[in-house]
DRENPAFI-894997 format. One record per residue (C-alpha): x, y, z; residue in one letter. Coordinates in pm, whole numbers, padded with zeros to 5 digits, always signed. Example, Ala and Ser with C-alpha at 12.3 -4.5 7.8 and 13.67 -1.06 7.14 Angstrom:
# DRENPAFI-894997
+01230-00450+00780A
+01367-00106+00714S
***
This chain:
# DRENPAFI-894997
+11125+09124+12606M
+11246+09482+12593T
+11364+09628+12266G
+11270+09857+11983R
+11110+09705+11677I
+11045+09913+11364M
+10759+09796+11143W
+10726+09906+10781G
+10380+09967+10638G
+10030+09964+10790P
+09818+09651+10769N
+09484+09560+10925A
+09632+09254+11099G
+09874+09479+11283L
+09586+09628+11483R
+09595+09322+11706R
+09955+09210+11685L
+10134+09535+11764L
+09936+09621+12080P
+09987+09262+12195D
+10363+09296+12142L
+10362+09624+12328K
+10186+09456+12622A
+10474+09206+12630R
+10744+09473+12663G
+10826+09527+12296V
+10876+09893+12200D
+10697+09889+11865V
+10719+10175+11617R
+10565+10206+11270V
+10696+10369+10955L
+10429+10424+10692S
+10413+10562+10340L
+10065+10686+10255M
+09903+10741+09915F
+09656+10990+10063D
+09576+11161+10388N
+09679+10953+10693P
+09351+11037+10863L
+09189+10808+10607Q
+09375+10505+10741C
+09182+10339+11027P
+09480+10116+11111T
+09710+10411+11179L
+09442+10590+11380A
+09383+10277+11588Y
+09754+10222+11654L
+09795+10581+11765R
+09504+10539+12005R
+09701+10247+12146Q
+09998+10485+12199S
+10208+10316+11931I
+10424+10580+11756P
+10360+10604+11382C
+10585+10810+11154T
+10431+10880+10817I
+10512+11044+10485T
+10348+11064+10145H
+10410+10778+09905Y
+10700+10918+09705H
+10696+10900+09329G
+11011+10687+09302T
+11159+10385+09477T
+11481+10576+09546E
+11296+10847+09739E
+11118+10586+09950R
+11442+10403+10031V
+11619+10725+10131R
+11330+10835+10351W
+11329+10500+10530L
+11705+10511+10585L
+11678+10867+10719A
+11409+10760+10967M
+11609+10454+11076L
+11921+10664+11121R
+11726+10904+11344K
+11572+10623+11554D
+11758+10293+11501P
+11562+09982+11605P
+11684+09647+11735D
+11495+09464+11458V
+11343+09594+11134F
+11034+09427+10981V
+10976+09550+10621P
+10634+09379+10613N
+10498+09439+10258L
+10686+09757+10166M
+10910+09698+09863V
+11131+09999+09935A
+11187+09873+10290A
+11333+09550+10152Y
+11555+09753+09919F
+11689+09932+10228A
+11819+09600+10366T
+12196+09636+10285P
+12228+09960+10480W
+12000+09846+10761V
+12195+09523+10807R
+12515+09724+10765G
+12417+09893+11092A
+12381+09545+11249N
+12000+09565+11252I
+11840+09229+11157P
+11563+09234+10896C
+11252+09013+10898V
+11054+08958+10580G
+10683+08869+10592V
+10521+08635+10339I
+10142+08655+10341R
+10035+08479+10020S
+10140+08249+09738S
+10080+08504+09463D
+10346+08619+09218R
+10425+08928+09423F
+10520+08729+09733H
+10708+08463+09538L
+10918+08743+09387E
+10987+08865+09740F
+11118+08524+09836I
+11333+08494+09524E
+11475+08848+09541T
+11522+08890+09915F
+11583+08532+10015G
+11777+08379+09732N
+11876+08613+09451G
+12087+08897+09597F
+12300+08817+09904P
+12326+09178+10022E
+11944+09208+10020F
+11884+08876+10194R
+11663+08882+10503Q
+11777+08740+10836D
+11442+08568+10881A
+11113+08515+10706F
+10777+08488+10879V
+10512+08302+10677C
+10144+08306+10763V
+10088+07941+10668S
+10281+07616+10694E
+10242+07579+10316F
+10423+07910+10260M
+10685+07823+10521R
+10773+07507+10326A
+10768+07701+09998K
+10998+07968+10139T
+11237+07713+10285R
+11252+07542+09944E
+11307+07864+09747M
+11543+08036+09993A
+11750+07773+10175P
+12015+08035+10262Q
+11783+08225+10497V
+11868+08094+10846P
+11526+08137+11009I
+11189+08067+10847V
+10893+08053+11085R
+10521+08004+11049Q
+10326+08267+11244I
+09971+08328+11135G
+09758+08635+11182S
+09522+08621+11476S
+09149+08689+11450P
+08965+08927+11676G
+08766+08817+11976T
+08415+08733+11852P
+08131+08915+12025S
+07922+08601+12003G
+07912+08251+11860V
+07695+08150+11566A
+07395+07938+11652K
+07279+07634+11459A
+07034+07704+11175P
+06762+07494+11336G
+06422+07588+11198K
+06545+07930+11096G
+06742+08022+10788S
+07098+07933+10710L
+07290+08248+10625H
+07598+08231+10403M
+07870+08499+10411A
+08153+08606+10184Y
+08402+08855+10324L
+08687+09000+10121G
+08782+09190+09810Q
+08522+09218+09536I
+08755+09112+09256V
+08737+08842+08992E
+09102+08748+09028H
+09195+08586+09259P
+08863+08577+09449K
+08635+08453+09164N
+08361+08679+09296I
+08120+08610+09010S
+08140+08236+09084T
+08075+08302+09453V
+07768+08513+09372I
+07626+08258+09128R
+07678+07980+09383A
+07510+08184+09657F
+07213+08259+09430C
+07168+07895+09331R
+07188+07780+09692A
+06936+08045+09802A
+06701+07951+09518R
+06723+07572+09553E
+06754+07523+09929V
+06465+07654+10142P
+06561+07897+10416G
+06903+07986+10275V
+07024+08346+10233A
+07360+08506+10159G
+07549+08833+10200T
+07859+08952+10015I
+08073+09189+10222Y
+08361+09394+10085G
+08454+09618+09797H
+08695+09622+09507G
+08760+09705+09144K
+08508+09449+09014D
+08214+09589+09210W
+08023+09659+08887D
+08078+09301+08772L
+07947+09178+09106A
+07635+09394+09075R
+07570+09271+08721R
+07620+08909+08823T
+07378+08948+09112L
+07122+09123+08891A
+07141+08841+08635E
+07128+08555+08886N
+06965+08692+09198G
+06612+08774+09093Q
+06379+08708+09388D
+06646+08538+09600V
+06774+08665+09938P
+07134+08739+09834V
+07273+09090+09875S
+07586+09299+09826L
+07653+09478+10155A
+07968+09674+10063G
+08258+09764+10290R
+08279+09642+10649V
+08501+09804+10908D
+08718+09543+11079S
+08627+09677+11423E
+08259+09598+11352K
+08332+09258+11204L
+08318+09060+11527A
+07970+09188+11608A
+07843+09095+11262M
+07985+08751+11191L
+07801+08545+11451H
+07473+08624+11274N
+07583+08398+10987H
+07640+08024+10957H
+07892+07963+10676T
+08181+08152+10521I
+08303+08088+10167T
+08617+08145+09961L
+08670+08027+09602F
+09011+08194+09559S
+09275+08105+09300D
+09540+08158+09567Y
+09557+08271+09929E
+09793+08286+10221G
+09610+08232+10547L
+09293+08437+10487P
+09211+08657+10783L
+08844+08655+10680A
+08838+08277+10722L
+09010+08300+11060L
+08757+08561+11174E
+08461+08355+11055G
+08579+08026+11202M
+08657+08188+11536S
+08290+08297+11550A
+08176+07943+11470G
+08099+07986+11101L
+08150+07667+10903V
+08389+07724+10609P
+08278+07597+10268V
+08580+07652+10043C
+08766+07522+09742T
+09091+07331+09806P
+09322+07618+09709T
+09695+07546+09729E
+09755+07769+10030S
+09695+07783+10402G
+09325+07706+10359I
+09371+07326+10388P
+09548+07394+10720E
+09229+07553+10848L
+08958+07352+10675V
+08987+06986+10766L
+08707+06802+10580P
+08461+06646+10820G
+08623+06814+11120K
+08634+07191+11080T
+08457+07254+10750G
+08375+07139+10399I
+08594+07140+10088M
+08412+07157+09754V
+08541+07150+09402E
+08504+07478+09217N
+08152+07399+09098S
+07812+07535+09188E
+07665+07185+09213D
+07909+07079+09485A
+07857+07404+09675F
+07478+07378+09666V
+07500+07015+09785A
+07719+07119+10079A
+07484+07401+10180I
+07183+07168+10150R
+07354+06912+10375H
+07429+07172+10642L
+07076+07312+10623R
+06913+06971+10658E
+07158+06836+10918N
+07203+07092+11195P
+07394+06837+11405E
+07662+06829+11130T
+07675+07208+11130W
+07716+07212+11511E
+08000+06958+11499R
+08188+07145+11226L
+08123+07482+11392S
+08268+07356+11720R
+08565+07207+11538G
+08627+07536+11354A
+08630+07737+11679R
+08859+07488+11850E
+09099+07484+11554R
+09141+07860+11558I
+09167+07880+11937A
+09436+07610+11945A
+09660+07738+11665L
+09587+08106+11601Y
+09499+08272+11927S
+09630+08624+11984R
+09840+08500+12273E
+10002+08223+12069A
+10082+08449+11774C
+10223+08726+11993A
+10442+08481+12189E
+10585+08338+11866K
+10677+08689+11750W
+10835+08776+12085V
+11044+08460+12072Q
+11166+08538+11719L
+11245+08901+11796L
+11434+08796+12109S
+11649+08560+11901E
+11728+08829+11646L
+11797+09119+11883K
+12171+09174+11893G
+12244+08874+11670S
+12450+09084+11425L
+12647+09274+11687G
+12630+09619+11839K
+12400+09853+11647I
+12580+10121+11446K
+12468+10436+11270R
+12261+10368+10956V
+12451+10486+10649A
+12277+10671+10366I
+12483+10603+10053P
+12569+10852+09782T
+12444+10603+09523R
+12177+10343+09580L
+12290+10025+09412N
+11953+09848+09388L
+11867+09521+09214P
+11762+09550+08848P
+11422+09706+08789A
+11157+09445+08720G
+11256+09185+08976C
+10943+09284+09172I
+10619+09299+08975C
+10476+09610+09141R
+10554+09909+09363E
+10902+09952+09213D
+10906+10291+09041D
+11267+10355+08947R
+11399+10705+08892A
+11595+10807+08584S
+11966+10877+08626T
+11913+11252+08636V
+11617+11214+08869Q
+11815+10987+09103A
+12092+11246+09128F
+11838+11514+09221G
+11682+11286+09483I
+12021+11221+09640A
+12105+11592+09639A
+11777+11683+09809R
+11830+11420+10076S
+12177+11559+10154W
+12067+11922+10166V
+11711+11934+10294G
+11640+11600+10452G
+11280+11491+10485Y
+10988+11658+10652R
+10701+11455+10798P
+10369+11435+10623M
+10106+11677+10746D
+09750+11581+10836D
+09629+11666+10486G
+09499+12018+10547T
+09812+12180+10406R
+09736+12043+10060R
+09395+12211+10073F
+09480+12530+10262L
+09805+12609+10081S
+09808+12413+09752P
+10137+12433+09561R
+10194+12394+09189C
+10470+12136+09217V
+10525+11846+08974P
+10348+11590+09191G
+10042+11812+09237N
+09977+11961+08893I
+09664+11747+08845D
+09493+11883+09160R
+09643+12230+09192Y
+09395+12437+08990I
+09088+12269+09138N
+09202+12302+09501R
+09328+12656+09447R
+08992+12764+09303A
+08784+12607+09583I
+09006+12765+09849L
+08982+13105+09677R
+08602+13115+09661V
+08560+12967+10008L
+08782+13234+10160K
+08595+13504+09966A
+08264+13385+10112N
+08377+13325+10470L
+08214+13652+10592P
+07879+13508+10483M
+07933+13179+10673L
+07910+13225+11048S
+07729+13110+11360G
+07672+12735+11379R
+07853+12588+11077V
+07769+12240+10948L
+08014+12072+10705D
+07821+11798+10520V
+08023+11522+10355G
+08323+11666+10536A
+08559+11368+10507G
+08854+11461+10727Y
+08736+11825+10726A
+09040+11997+10568P
+08873+12341+10586Y
+08805+12317+10959R
+09089+12561+11051P
+08937+12834+10833L
+08622+12831+11045F
+08765+12759+11387Q
+08993+13064+11375E
+08701+13302+11304R
+08529+13458+11610P
+08202+13481+11414E
+08180+13102+11410V
+08013+12973+11726I
+08042+12605+11645D
+08176+12385+11364Y
+08032+12034+11321R
+08082+11764+11056T
+07849+11512+10893V
+07953+11207+10693D
+07843+10859+10597M
+07875+10559+10826A
+08143+10311+10723G
+08339+10568+10523G
+08714+10602+10500L
+08715+10866+10773Y
+08483+10704+11027E
+08751+10592+11274H
+09036+10825+11188S
+08837+11151+11176A
+08493+11050+11303P
+08214+11290+11206P
+08008+11462+11470D
+07692+11330+11304F
+07648+11012+11096V
+07442+11057+10781W
+07252+10786+10591D
+07286+10966+10257G
+06931+11097+10268R
+06821+11258+10597S
+07053+11479+10799L
+07043+11375+11167P
+06979+11729+11295L
+06677+11920+11413E
+06506+12189+11210N
+06687+12526+11202E
+06982+12390+11403S
+07255+12540+11179A
+07327+12890+11053D
+07562+12791+10770S
+07603+12471+10569V
+07893+12389+10338I
+07894+12117+10071L
+08231+12105+09894T
+08249+11845+09615E
+07967+11633+09764V
+07644+11636+09564I
+07801+11483+09252E
+07814+11162+09461H
+07447+11171+09569C
+07184+10954+09402D
+06919+11204+09514A
+07091+11545+09525P
+06761+11730+09553G
+06682+11545+09875D
+07015+11645+10029L
+06975+12010+09932I
+06623+12007+10076A
+06763+11863+10399E
+07021+12142+10411C
+06736+12391+10373H
+06547+12223+10659R
+06833+12236+10911V
+06925+12596+10826L
+06789+12880+11035S
+06596+13159+10857P
+06839+13365+10646A
+07096+13085+10685G
+07351+13037+10407M
+07441+12733+10198L
+07781+12725+10022F
+07858+12446+09778L
+08101+12350+09503T
+08071+12086+09231V
+08318+11967+08966P
+08242+11992+08596F
+08570+11911+08422L
+08703+11619+08627W
+08778+11247+08573P
+08564+10965+08705L
+08646+10931+09074H
+08533+10741+09383D
+08400+10479+09142V
+08123+10361+09140P
+07985+10652+09346Y
+08049+10928+09091D
+07688+11008+08994A
+07652+11350+08828Y
+07804+11658+08663R
+07603+11979+08689Y
+07536+12277+08464T
+07454+12617+08619P
+07087+12580+08526W
+07048+12238+08686T
+07218+12359+09001L
+06994+12666+09015E
+06683+12453+08968R
+06782+12213+09251L
+06841+12503+09489L
+06521+12685+09402C
+06311+12369+09425E
+06451+12313+09775A
+06323+12656+09881G
+06633+12874+09859F
+06613+13227+09727Q
+06753+13284+09377V
+07108+13157+09433P
+07437+13308+09327K
+07607+13060+09094I
+07956+13119+08954N
+08231+12934+08776A
+08537+12807+08958L
+08752+12852+08648G
+08735+12937+08278G
+08925+12843+07965Y
+09279+12901+08100E
+09204+12703+08416A
+09044+12428+08206A
+09351+12403+07986L
+09584+12393+08285G
+09371+12140+08470Q
+09344+11906+08171M
+09717+11934+08105L
+09793+11839+08464G
+09546+11550+08462L
+09676+11424+08128F
+10040+11427+08234L
+09988+11279+08582R
+09717+11022+08513R
+09724+10918+08147R
+09927+10601+08212S
+10050+10378+08495R
+10300+10188+08282R
+10645+10177+08443P
+10820+10334+08143M
+10592+10637+08167Y
+10580+10676+08546T
+10955+10625+08597R
+11106+10812+08303W
+10859+11035+08124I
+10611+11163+08385R
+10866+11320+08623P
+11026+11519+08341V
+10708+11640+08172V
+10549+11722+08509S
+10847+11938+08603M
+10832+12118+08268L
+10455+12166+08287A
+10436+12297+08647A
+10530+12661+08566P
+10295+12660+08263I
+10004+12540+08476I
+10086+12797+08746A
+10085+13070+08480L
+09753+12953+08335L
+09602+12958+08685A
+09714+13320+08734R
+09588+13427+08390L
+09248+13266+08431D
+08940+13483+08468H
+08635+13272+08554P
+08337+13371+08338P
+08089+13611+08495Q
+07800+13484+08285E
+07709+13153+08129F
+07660+13147+07753R
+07697+12923+07450E
+08050+12787+07413G
+08170+12894+07758Q
+08401+12655+07945M
+08400+12602+08323V
+08611+12373+08541T
+08347+12361+08813G
+08078+12565+08985L
+08022+12724+09320W
+07699+12853+09468A
+07591+13064+09762L
+07222+13038+09848A
+07018+13196+10126E
+06722+13040+10302K
+06421+13265+10277A
+06301+13429+10596G
+06395+13698+10843D
+06684+13645+11077A
+06571+13554+11428P
***
């Protein structure tokens, strides 16, 4: 098939599907709204490496802005078919997309409230917003969608496809049986505490059984507490995040995969595990799971009880021939129904049917007034603008259009005090100011530790005094595949030789370190004699990167850490004083105090606009304290420290 397909919103499953469609002659393009820097999204980075065009912008504050941006992009580059995927604003763009004779395809991935509202709103409730087709990941959801939205002419079941496993799990035999959980660390809908308790009981009661919990989520602390309470002296561990590109190499070292979810669609984790030969041990959730797990053939269904789970694990451990039969059945089930080739061919067939089905493609209209369905018909991601705000949004779209999102450095190298940035403006402005002031002291071989996507890289690369600029960051971080570091750090020892750097920078890093003294000592080790260390730390800042926000530092603690590491008496200064503190807290209060729709839609935009000039004025009036005394306020600290010794 030849044709141009526009896909709304990045998703991990698209890493396989979109390149496969491209290989079959489909011109695939992606539109994406990002909450943060696009370099932090491994999916976008991967798609770009596959030469799939991705157009991105920041996630606008209101639904109306998102809809207008999407319409502007579709007007500029009209596709043959538009797939909104999971982007609410993309569904709200349907009337004007279909008005240009471009068919729209909705995607239903789960049976949760969010997806059921999609079906009701965009398949049954509002004719002008009705999709031309729905694709459902499971047969259960296909039947549910057909029942709820009989007016939609095409409803197909097309599942996600797992990756190609790097190996196949081997029978437990005389070795241990290793259980795996892969997914979000959340209590609802994943019941993570139940999973952990069941793993611990199985590992305690069945000889040779161990378990690993992979993933991350908002209930990470609950998971750690549950494991601490139930996992004393048992081989069950929390392994944290796993990059999907490393998943295939990891899974075949396990034997079972478990889900105890309240609801699911067609869980990709289960597909991945079964394709590697892991035997699923799951609860009979009303979803696509029963389509994958056929009792006695491809896996085991257990009631949501620890006793039943432990009995199932014991049976598999003591009967390796049963495990081998179920493992083989699991692999064959996935290969027969959910291979990459089969899924891609189903999509190509659907897209071929839809291309041109509404007539010759016309120019996408951008209306003066967006007549959207009532607010509240979708339970999340619908942030309506006030009447005045909506008028301003429309006016800006007529006059200025939309500019693409930058790679993130602009927000650090030229921070602006605009309504959407008043919570970060003072902090980023102060760090940029002191970094620029100290650039003459930072030269030669520069090492940026905990660099992330290295937003300050341009400052160093444009200076002739800088011979080399290298980055260090943790393995498995958000930036690993989108902006891979030059050196991977384990959080303790820097992977560099002694005296291999002339300058080291640590901006907003050591507050996340369990052993900050060790890191500073490592920086001292890799610095050449007379080398310089520049660092910044927050003092007045909310909890962030939870649960890895470890410390806040006073000037005296920071000085002690630097001196103990061997640095000469360091220069420690404040990033901001009372005026900066007031402005920063005002911005944080107004932008982050509430996520309730009434506040974010109606109140926050107005108060942020009114506060922006006040915060800008406070930033200009601020004079960071030159000495630290009783009652003094600081927003953060910066330090410049020299390694003792003569320059070579």
